[in-house]
N, C-alpha and C positions, 0 to 999 in steps of 0.2 A: 575443596569438595571431596567428600568421601569416595572411596572406590570399592567396588564389590570384591569380596574375598574370592580367591581363585576356587573354581569348582573342579573337583577331581575328575579326570577323564578316564573312563572305563570302557572296555569293550563288552557290551551287554547284549544278550539275545533272549528272546522269548522262545523257550523250547518246551514243547509238549504241555503248554498251558501253565508253566511255572517259571518263576524268575530265576535266572542263573547269574551269579556274580562270581568272577574269578573261578568259574567251573564248579561252584558249589551251589546246589539248588536249595531254595527256601521252601520248596514244596507248597507254595501258595499260588493260587491261580492269579494271573495277571490280566486285568480287564482293561482293554484299550477303550478310550472314551472319544466321543465326538463332543468336544467342549466348545464354548464360546466365551468371549470376554463380556461379562454382564455389566460391570460398572467400573469406573475409574475415578479416583480423587487425585487431582493435580495440585502439587505444591509449587514452591518457587523453582526448584531444580530437580524434582523427582516426582514420581507418581505411585499411588497405591492401586493395584489392579486386582480385580476379583474375576477369576475364571470359574465358570459353572458348567457342570455336566450332570446329566441324569443317567444313572447306570442301574443295571439289574444285578443286585448283590446276591451272592449265594449265602446260605447260612454259615456262620463261622467267620474266619479271617480270610481276607483277600486283599489284593493290591490293585488300586485304581491308578492308572498311569495317565498323567497329563504330559503330552509331548510338545515339541516345537516351541519351547519357552525361549524368551529372548536372552541373548548372551549378556545383556546388561543387568540381569536380575541380581538382587541383593540376597545372597544365600541365607543370611541370618534372619531375614524378614519373612521367609516362607513359612506358611502355616496352612492348615486345612480345617474344614468343619463339615459336618454332615447333619442332615435333618433327622428328626425322629429318634429312634432308639439305637441307631448305628453310632459307634464310638470310634473316633480317630485314635489310632495307637501310635503311629510314627509317620513322619514325612521325611523323605530322603531325596536330595537333589543331586543329579550327576549329569555329566556330559557323556553322551554315547557316540562312539566312533562307528559309523555305518558304512558298509561296503556293499554297493549295488552290483550284483553280478552282470547285469546288462550293461551298465556304465563301464564296468571294468573290462568287459569283452570289447566294447566299442573303443576304449582307450588302446587296447592291444592292437586292434585292427588299424587304428590311425598311426600307431608307432611303426607298424610294418609298412604302411603306405608311404610314410615320410621317408623311411630308409630307402625304399625302392625308387622313389622320385629323385632323391639325392644322388643315387647311383646313376640313374639315367642322365641326369644333368652332367655328372662327371664324365661319362662316356662321350657325350657330345662335345664337351670341352677338350677332351683328348683328340677327337677327330679334327676339331678346328685347328689345333696345333699342328697336326700332320699336314693338313691342307696348306697352312701358312708356310711350312717347310718346303713343300712341293712347289709352291709359287716362287719361293726364293731360288730353288734349283732351276726352274724354267727361266728366270731372269738371268742366271749365270750362263746358261746355254746360249741364250739369245745374244748376250754380250760377247761371248767368245767367238760366235759365228761372225759377228759384225767386225771383229778385229782380224779376220783371215787375210793372208798375203797371197800374191800371185794371181793366176787366172781364176775367175769365178765360175763355179758350176751352177748356172742359173736354175737348172731343173732341180738340183739338190737343195738350193736355197729356197725355192718355192715350196718344195715338199716339207722342208724343215719349218718354215713359217706357218704353213697350214697346220702342221702338228701342234706347234706352240699355241696358236690361236684357238684351236678346238679344245685343247686341254685347259687353257685359261677360262674359256667359257664354261666348261664343265665344273671347274673349281668354284667360280663365282655362283653358279646355280646351287651347288651343294652348300656353300656358305649361307645363302639366303634360306635354304631349307633348315639348316642347323639353327639359325637365329630365330626362326618362327617356332621351331620345336622347343628351344630353350625358353622362349617367352611363355608358351603354353604350359610347360612343366613348372615354371616359376609361379604362375598363378595357381596351379593345382597344389603346389607345395605350400604356398602361403595360406590357402584355404584349409588344408589339412592341419597345419600348425595352429591356426586360430581356433579351430574346433577342439584340437587336443588341449590347448591352454584353457579353454572354457570348462573342460571336464575336470581338470585338476589332477593331482597325483593319484594315479592308479584308481580313479573313480571313487576316492574316499571322501566323505563329508562327516560332519558331526552335528548333533542336536542336543539341546538341554531338555531333560525330562525331570518330572517330579513323581516319585512313587509314594502313594498314600496308602498306608496299611490301615484297613478298617475292619472292625469286628461287628458283625450284624447277628443278633440273636435268631433272626429268621429271614428267609429269602424274600426278596421283593425289590421294587424300584426305589432308589434313593437319589436325592439331590446332593451332590458333593461340590463344595466350593474350595478353590485353591486361591489363597491370598498371598500377594508378594509385592515388593517395591522394585522399581526400576529407575535408572538414571535417564538423563537426556529428555526430560519433559518439563515444561514450564508454562506459566500464563502470566499476563499482566493486564490490568484494566485499561480501557480506552474509551473515550467519550466523543460523541458528536452532539454539539449543542446548536440547535436551530432556533433562531429568534425572529419573530414577526413583530417589528417595532410598532407598526401601525395598529396591529391587532393586540398588542401587549400580551404576547404569548411566547413562551419558550418551551421547547421539548428537549429533554436530556435523554439521549440514547446511550445507555450504559452497556458497553460491550466488553468481551474478554478476547484477547489475542492469545490463542493457544498454539503451541508448537511442540512437536515431539518427534524424535527419531530413535525410539527405543528398540526398533527392529520388529515390532508387531503392529498391525493396523488395528485401530479401534473402530469397529463397525457397529452402528446402531446401538450405542451403549448409553447407560445412564451416567452422566458426567457431573462431578462435583468439583468446584474450584475452592481451594482452601487458602487462607492466609496464615495458617500454622507453619512452623518451621520444625520438621522432624529432627533436624540436626542439633537443636538446642538441647543441652544436657538436662535431664530431669532433676538432677540434684543441684541445689543452689550453691554458688561459689562460697568457699570458706572465708571467714572474716579473719584478716591478719591482725595479730596483736600489735599494739603501739605502746610507746613509753613516753614519759614526761620527766623533765629534769630542770634543774635551776638554770635560768638563762644567764649566760655570760655576755654582757653587752660588748659590742664592737665599737671602736671609735667612729663617730660620724664623719663622713667626708666633708671638706669645706664646701659651703654653698654661698653664692653671692646674694646680696640683698635684693637685686633685681629679680632673681629666680624665686625668692621667697614671696615677693609681692605678686608675682604672676601665678603662683600656685593656687589651686582651687581651695576655697575654705572648707572646713569640716562640714559634713552634711550635704555636700553637693551631690547631684544625681550620679549614680553609678550603674553600669550594666550588671545584669545578673539574671538569675532565674533558673528554673529547672523544668524538668518534664518527667513523664513517666507513662506507664501503661494506663489506659482507661478501659473500662469494660467490666467483665464479670457477668454473672447472671445465673439463671437456673438451668440453662441448657435447653430451653424450650424453643419452639419454632417462632421466629419473628414474623416471617411472611411478608407478602406484598399485597397491594390492594386487590380485592376479589375480582374486580373487573379487568385487571391487567394480567395476562398470562405470562408473567415474568418468572424469574427464578425464586426459589424459596431459600431464605437465609437461616442458618442455624447458628445460634450463639453457643460457641464451645469454649467458654472461659475467656482466654485472652485472644482467641482467634475467631474468625467468621468463615463459614463455608457456604457457598452458593450451589444449590442443586438446580440444574437447568430443567425446564418443564417438559422437554421432549427428548427422545433419543437423538444422538448426534454421531457423526462419523468423523474421525480425525486420523488420516493416514500417517504412517511413519515416513516422514519426509523432512530432512534437515533444511531444505530450501523453501519450504512452504509453511504458511501459518493459516489458521482458521479464525475468522472473526465470528464470534458467537454472541447472540443477544442475551444479556442477563436480565435487563428490565428496560422499560421506557417510562420516563417520569415527566409529569407536567410540572415545569419549573416555577410557574407563577411569578414572572419577573417583576421586580421593582426597578424601573429604569430612571436614571438620572445622568445628566451631563456633568462631568468633573472638569473644572478649569483651574489651572495654575498659571496665570498670565506671566508671572515672573520668569517662567522657564521658556517662554516664547512658543510653546506648543499649542495647537488648537485644542478645543475641548474634546474629551474622550467620553464615549457613551459607556457607562457602567451598568451592569445588570446584577442585581442582588437576587439570586435564585434560591428557591426553597426546595429542599428535598422532601417532597410531599409523601414519599413512601417510607416504608420501615427498613429498607435495605441500607446498609452502610456503604457509602461511596468511598472507595479506596483512592489514594493518590495516584494520578495517572495523567497522560497526555490527552488533550481535548482539541478537536478541530471545531472551529467556530464558523457558522453559516448565518448570515443576516439577509433576510428577504431572499433566501435561496442561493446567495452568492457566498463562496468561500472567502473569508476575510483574514484568516490567520490561525495560529495555534496558541494554546495557553496550557497551564497546569491546573488541574482540579485538586484541591486539598482533600484530606480525609474529612468526610461529612457524615455525622451520625444521622440515623433516621429522624425525620421531622426537623433536621437542622437546615442551615443556610450557608451560602458561600457567595463570593463576588467574583465576577470576571469582567474584562473590558472587551467591548465589541468593535472598537475602532474609533477614529477621530471624525469630527463633524465640523468642517470649515465654514458651514453656513450659519454657525453661531459665532458672532464676532465679539471678542472680549479684548478690550484695549486698556492697558494700564497707562495712565497719564504720568508725565514726569513729576517727581516728588519735589515739593516746595519746602525748602529748609530755612528756618528762622532761629537765630540765637538771641536771647535776652537775659537781662539781670533780674533776679528775684530776691525777695526777702528784704529785711530792714537794711538800708544803706547799700543795697545791691550785694548782699553777702552770698548770693547763690547764682547759679547759672542754669538756664533751661534751653534745650534745643527742641524745637517743634518741627515735626515732619508731617506735612499735609499730603495725604494720599487720595487718589481717586481712580476708580475703574469704571469704564463704560461697557455696557452689554447690549447686544442687539440680536434678536432671533429672526432669521430669514427663512425658517422652515414654515410650512403651511399648517402647523399645529402647535399648540402650547407645549412648552418644555419646562423642566426644572433644572437649574444650574447650581451645582455645589461649588462655590467659589472659595479659593484658598489664597491667603497671603501670609505675612508674618510681621512680627515686631521684634525689636531687640529684647533679650532676656538679661536682667541684671544678675551678676554673680557676686555682688558685694552690697551690703546694706547701706553704704554711703551713696549709692546710685539708685534712684527711683525711676521706674518706667511706667507710664500710664497711657491708656488709649481713651481718647475723648472724641466728642463730636460725631458719634456713629450715626450715619444716615439710615442704617438698617441694622437691627440687633444681630449680634453673633448667634450662632447655633447654640442650642441648649440641650442637645442630647447627652446623656450621661457618659457615653464612651468618649466623645470629644472633650468634655470637661475634665475627665479623669486622665486622658492620655495626651492629646495634642495641645490643649490650651496651656498647660504648664510649660510646654516647650516653646511658647511664643507664637504658635501657629494660629492664624485667624481663619475662621470658617463661617460662611454665610450660606443660607439656602435662599436662592433668588428665583422666584417663578417668573416666567416670561410668556406673554401671549403669542398667538400666531402672528406670522409676518403681516404687516400692514395694520395691525390692531393698535389701540392706544397703549397697551401694556407690552408691546413687543420690545420696547427699549427700557432700560433701567440703569441706574448708576449707584455705586457704593462709595461713600466718602468717609474718612476718619482721619484723626490726627494722633500721632504718637509723640508723647512728650517725655524727654529724658532730663531729669533734674538732679543736681548735685551741688555741693558746696563749691565756692569759688576756688578754694585751694586744693580741690581734688582734680587730679589729672586722669582722664579716662582713655581707654583704647578708642580706636576709630569707631564712630557711631555709624552703622550702615544705614542705607536708605530702606 
């Protein structure tokens, strides 16, 4: 992540209506503004901010000052513009050290109070030590009197004990007074220190300002915008997909999770959310030169015959592919349906920006995020239950949702609700306007799909039994126990031959395989079998169905194959 360039810290003051820098006046009037943040465009990890102020410009040159800018501002990104005939000459960003005399006086007062309280506490501590020493002396006197020899003077002893007792009572009382006074002084000292710490050093603080030098041919009010970028702002798409299975209805709530702790609150602003990345260099990377030379072959390592036989033949399927950017366009407004007060999308080359339809407020708070509605889309679901009984899992309800709007749906997390209940989370891929995508809504145990054990039979084929054939008889039973008709997309498999000496065929289909182009082009060549099986409501004659087929694997008698799976 890039970091902002350091901004020079200066001590700046407005004196007699002119700007003073390092004691040298520019002799230009400095106009303080009452500005507000008008609009913000949020990218992946930063934001572009527009501050707007209306000022009464004098004829000629003047300086319009925008103050209290965030410390996270990118200095190189700061620029300004003005309406009408006023011309921006220069924009200068600086950090101003500010000393508030009132705060500074309060700091000095607190420093004096802290010193006085500390001294009072020290005096009490000294007195406590004196009282402790006196108590020890009284103990010594009492001990010496107790060790006296010869006749006792009872009157003297009584007088002495009375004196010792009275003095000890006096010492204990004073010690209690000292303890109470110390506790009170400690509380007062703690409060004074806390207040002093909150003020800071000598009452000084700093603020970032931008001085915009403007030339106006004649006096009058002008609107001046300050544009800049800041760090610590981001957004990501988030979805809530609510499906009513009985009503065959899906609503896609397209939201944005926005967070920012830039140091300035965004109050009632026009907000745009962009997929662009301002950190990508504008210049394309250079192409490195390459060379070609005569190949000097290296000796091949020894390879066993068994490894050669197991190797895939030339032309076998291999992974690969590529990707790239899609998009482009004229930069016009794409828009959302007229009846839906959603965001407006702007096609900006390789990026898309969403402008929210109403002013929003996003406070600067690292611990909080805002969920903002971009659009609400009628998904028009196509519901089908997908069953793969080989896996042992119950059928899952899949919804093919259509993006009926023109907005691009960006990749993001989605919370799924079915009949008002939260059922889980999934990922929404990138979906162009008027495009479609698929999500799974959960399993349905009331659709029973049972795969029967495979029957295997091996026989000889050809003239004089010159070949071998393994037949695998398969059967799947389906039953719908839901009170409504359903459609089940049923999947199974057959072995795929990797050698021309082995032939695999599927015969005896009780129900034709699916014929959609996507299946025939992608899954069928991999040996995957797909059927579309409609089932009636529970209790109806069509609530049950079965699918049966036979897989036949044929080869010459002298060909040894790998294990033929069921």
